[in-house]
MARKEKE-737239 format. One record per residue: x, y, z of N, C-alpha, C in turn; residue in three letters. Coordinates in steps of 0.02 Angstrom, whole numbers, plus 50000, padded with zeros to 5 digits. Example, Ala and Ser with C-alpha at 12.3 -4.5 7.8 and 13.67 -1.06 7.14 Angstrom:
REM MARKEKE-737239
506604971650390506154977550390506604983550390ALA/506424988850354506844994750357506455000250394SER/
END
This chain:
REM MARKEKE-737239
511334615452425510924617652371510464623252394MET/510264622652456509824627852483510194634452486ASP/510824634052502511204640352504511304643052434GLN/511394638952386511474641052316510844644252289GLY/510264641152306509624643852283509494650452319VAL/509654650552384509554656652422509994662252394ALA/510614660552376511054665652347510794667952280ALA/510544663152241510264664952176509644669352183LEU/509204667352228508594671352241508804678252267VAL/509294678452311509534684852337509824689152282GLY/510194686052237510484689852181509944692552135ALA/509434688252123508874690452080508504696152113VAL/508364695552178508014700852214508444707152215ILE/509084706452225509534712252225509554715552157GLY/509574711452105509574714252037508914717752022ALA/508364714652045507704717752035507664724452072ALA/507934724552132507934730752171508364736052137GLY/508934733952112509374738652077509044741152013ALA/508704736551978508354738451917507784743251933ALA/507424741951987506874746352008507144753152027ALA/507694753252063507994759652082508234763452020ALA/508524759851973508754762951911508154765551872ALA/507594761651872506994763751836506694770051867LEU/506694770351933506444776351967506894782351949VAL/507544781251949508014786651932507904788951859THR/507814784151814507694785751744507034789551736VAL/506524787251771505874790651767505914797851793ARG/506274798751849506354805451876506734809951828LEU/507274807251800507664811351753507264812651689SER/506874807751667506444808651608505914813951621LEU/505634813751681505144818851700505464825851700ARG/506074826251725506434832651726506584835051655GLY/506784830451611506924832251542506274834551508VAL/505724830951519505084832951489504854839751514LEU/504944841051578504764847551606505194853051574THR/505834851651567506284856551537506094857751463GLN/505924852351427505724853051357505074857051351LEU/504604855851397503984859651396504104867051409GLN/504554868451455504724875451469505054878751409GLN/505514875051377505844877751317505334878851261GLN/504884874151253504364874751201503924880951215ARG/503744881851278503344887751296503734894151281ALA/504384894151296504804899951282504834901251207GLN/504934895951167504964896751095504304899251067PHE/503744896551092503084898951070502984906251088GLU/503184908051149503114914951171503564919551129GLN/504174917351115504634921251073504364921751002GLN/504094916250977503804916350910503224921050906GLY/502794921050957502224925650958502474932850963LEU/502984933951004503254940751011503554943150945ALA/503904938650910504184940350844503624941850795ASP/503104937750796502534938650752502194945450765HIS/502104947050828501784953450846502234959250824VAL/502884958550834503354963850814503334964950738ARG/503354959450700503324960050628502664963150606VAL/502124960850637501464963450620501414970950637ARG/501684972750695501664979850716502074984050668ARG/502674981650649503084985350602502734986150534ASP/502404980750512502044981050449501474986050452SER/501104985850507500554990650515500814997750521ARG/501344998550559501625005250568501835008050500ARG/502145003950458502345006050392501745008050348GLY/501215004050352500615005550313500295012050336ALA/500255012950401499945019050428500365025150410TYR/501025024450414501475030050398501425031850324ALA/501385026750281501315028050209500665031750194ALA/500125029750228499485032950217499515040250240TYR/499815041350298499885048250324500305052450277ALA/500845049650250501265053450203500885055250140ALA/500485050550114500075052050055499565057450070CYS/499275057250130498785062350148499115069150153PHE/499705069550184500055075950190500245078650122TYR/500455074250077500615076450008499995079349976THR/499435076049984498805078449956498625085249986PHE/498705086050051498535092350083498995098050061MET/499625096550047500075101650020499825104049951GLU/499595099449911499325101249846498695105449854ILE/498275103649903497665107549917497855114649935VAL/498365115449976498585122249996498815126149935ALA/499195122949891499425126349830498845128249785ARG/498345123849781497755125349741497395131449768ILE/497345131849834497025137749865497415144149849HIS/498075143749851498475149649834498335151849762GLU/498305147049717498155148649647497455151449640ILE/496975148249674496285150449670496195157549698ALA/496585159249748496545166049777496745171349727GLU/497185169649681497395174449630496865175249576THR/496365171049576495835171549527495955167449465GLY/496505163949462496665159749404496355152849413ASP/495695152449406495325146349419495535140849370THR/495675142649309495865137649259496515134049279ARG/496995137749304497625134649327497505130249387ALA/497065132449432496905128349491496585121749470ALA/496125122249423495795116149399496285111449364LEU/496755114349326497255110149293497685106649345ALA/497865110249398498265107249451497875101749487LEU/497235103049500496815098049532496805091649492ILE/496705092349428496635086449386497305083049374HIS/497845086449384498505083549374498795080749438GLY/499095085049477499445082949538498965080049590GLU/498395083249599497935080749650497665073949633ALA/497535072749569497285066149548497825060849561ALA/498455062549548498995057749561499065056449636ALA/499025061749676499065060949749498475056949775ALA/497895058149746497295054349765497385046949749HIS/497675045349692497805038349674498285035149723ALA/498805038849744499275036149793498925034849860GLN/498485039449878498105038649940497665032449937LEU/497365031249880496945025249871497355018849877LEU/497955018849847498395013049852498605011749925ARG/498775017149960498965016450031498375013950072ALA/497775016250055497175014050091497045006650079ARG/497205004150019497104997050006497574992750049SER/498174995250063498624991650108498344991650179VAL/498064997250200497764997550267497174992750271ILE/496804991950216496244987250216496484980150229SER/497094978650209497374972050222497634971650294ILE/497974976850316498284976950382497784977250439GLU/497254981250430496744982050482497004986050541GLY/496674985650596496024982650611495444986850585PRO/494844984550599494244987550569494164995050584ASP/494314997150645494215004350660494705008750621ASP/495305006150608495795009950568495575010050495VAL/495315004450471495065004150403494495009150394ILE/494035009250442493465013950437493705021150438ALA/494195022650481494455029550484494805031450419ALA/495185026850390495525028250326495015029250271ALA/494475025350273493945026250223493595033050231GLU/493515035350293493205041850304493645047450275ALA/494305046850285494765051750255494705051450179VAL/494715045350152494655044450080494005047350052GLY/493465046550089492815049350067492855056950064ASP/493165060050114493235067350114493665069650055ARG/494195065950041494625067749985494225067149920VAL/493835061849914493425060849854492935066549844HIS/492605068649898492135074249895492515080549872ILE/493105081649900493495087449882493695087249808TRP/493865081249784494055080549714493475082149667MET/492865081249689492275082749648492095090149650GLU/492335093849698492145100949705492275105049643MET/492835104449609492955108549549492425107749496PRO/492135101849492491605100849444490995105149460LEU/490885106349525490315110349546490455117849542ARG/491095119749547491245126949550491595129449487ILE/491575125549435491965127249375491785134149347ALA/491175136349355490995142749326490875148249375GLY/491055147449439490895152549489491435157849493VAL/491265163449523491735169049528492275167649580SER/492775172049580493325171449627493065171849699ARG/492615176349713492345177149781491965170849802GLN/491575168049757491195161949773491665156149786SER/492205155949748492695150649757493005151049826LEU/493155157049849493475158049914493005156149971ARG/492355157449963491885156250018491465149950007THR/491695145749964491305139649949491355134650007SER/491145128649992491135123350043491825120650059ASP/492345123450029493015120850042493185120850116TYR/493005126050152493185126450223492885120750262ALA/492245119350251491935113850289492215107050269SER/492375106350205492665099950183493355099150213ILE/493745104350216494415103750244494395102750319GLU/493895105550352493805104050423493655096650430THR/493265094050385493125086850384493745082750372GLY/494195085250328494845081850317495195080850383PHE/495275086450419495665086250480495325082050534HIS/494675082450539494315078350588494395070950570THR/494295069250507494355062250486495065059750495ALA/495565063950479496255061750486496445061050559PHE/496185065350602496305064650674496015058050699ARG/495425056250676495115049850694495555044150671THR/495815044550609496275039450583496895038850627PHE/497185044550645497795044550686497665041450754THR/497115043150785496945040350850496825032850845GLU/496465030650794496325023450786496965019550772ALA/497405022350730498025018750715498475018450777SER/498495023750816498895023650878498615018450927ASN/497955018150933497655013050977497825006050952ARG/497785005050887497934998450859498654996350873ALA/499115001050867499814999450881499934998350955LEU/499595002150998499665001251070499364994751094ASP/498804992651064498454986651086498784980251063ASP/499264980651017499564974650990500004970951040GLU/500164973951095500544970351146500154964351172GLY/499494964851171499084959251194498764955651135SER/498984957351074498684954551014498884947151008TRP/498424942850989498584935750981498694934250908SER/499024928750895499194926850826498574926150784ALA/498644928150721498084927950674497894920850662ALA/
END
């Protein structure tokens, strides 16, 4: 009986040892699986953030490009208005201002509203500065409606247009910085 009990105790101890060894093996493999899952999760999060940044950058780039296109359209109209004004036909220039320029100004305002959503703050401020210059320019015909051709040519248009270019350069620099900085941009 002693040998039977000893064999039974030996079998139980052997089974316990085998179970402990199997448990250690399972724990090690579980630890490996958990580590692998954590690495995959980190990769997915990093990829998700990269995708988010790419989509955000593309969206911002589109908004900035649309704003620039609207500004260039407006400036082409300004150049045409100057050509008309140089001929002395002030009435035609004013009609053009109130027609095409007003439509281009409205497009610029719509594009600026998209930039207000896209951000960041320095780009919004630069776009608003451009918009302010455009607004001032749009009011100029009201001030010069009755002036002579010579006065029209030497009016404040030159300083306002210098302001256009300065404000637009600031917008361009701010938007380029915003697009360059987005590599380190974190999720909203």
